[in-house]
C-alpha positions, 0 to 999 in steps of 0.5 A, a space after each residue: 500500500 502506498 503512503 501519501 502525504 497530503 500537505 495542507 495550509 488551510 488556504 482556498 486551495 486546500 479543498 482541491 489538494 484533498 480532492 487530488 489526493 483522494 484520486 491518488 488514494 483511489 488509484 493506488 489504494 494508498 493511505 492518506 496522511 493529512 498534515 498541517 504544519 502549524 508555526 512553532 510557538 514564538 521563542 521570544 523571552 516571556 512567551 510562556 508567561 505572556 498574556 493569557 489571551 495570546 495563549 488562549 487564542 493560539 490554543 483556539 486556532 490549533 483546535 480549529 485547525 485540528 477539527 478541520 483536518 479531522 473533518 477532511 479525514 472523516 470525509 475521505 474515510 466515508 469515500 472508502 479511503 484510509 486517512 489519518 489527520 496530523 497537526 504538528 508544529 515546527 518549521 514547515 519544510 523540515 517537518 514535512 520531510 521528517 513526516 515523509 521519512 517517518 511514515 514511509 511516504 511514497 507520494 506527496 500532494 500539496 498546493 502551490 500558490 505561484 507567488 512572485 520572485 520577491 515573495 520567494 526571496 523574502 519568505 521562501 517557498 515550501 513547495 520548492 523546499 519539499 521538492 528539493 528535499 523529499 526524493 519522492 514524487 510531489 504532485 503540485 496542485 496550482 492555484 487558479 490564475 486570477 484575472 
């Protein structure tokens, strides 16, 4: 059975990424690992003792993201697919690469937003990082062109 990692960022593209992953899952009979890499908690001094509303908001966001992942996984299971949802925190590319190794992933499905060169220079590009590091096939679901 092929293990398929489905990297989700909760953008407008995520539904399409899940749909494409479902097609692969049906074609290969594979298990789908739906994963969202949440940003790590800030390292700055005093975060742990920082304002309670900041910690509460962060916890609420993570719970909502986890619920959304679980809903997608449940929908996939109703389609007859084996699906597990994971929400992890860390640097996005290295965390995805770790998951690829840990779960013996054979394919990766993720979206690409087609940001410009300046954005890539300043922010990096997750899909490029995964392609460079993964050493397994990566299916990129493009964002629809605007205009």
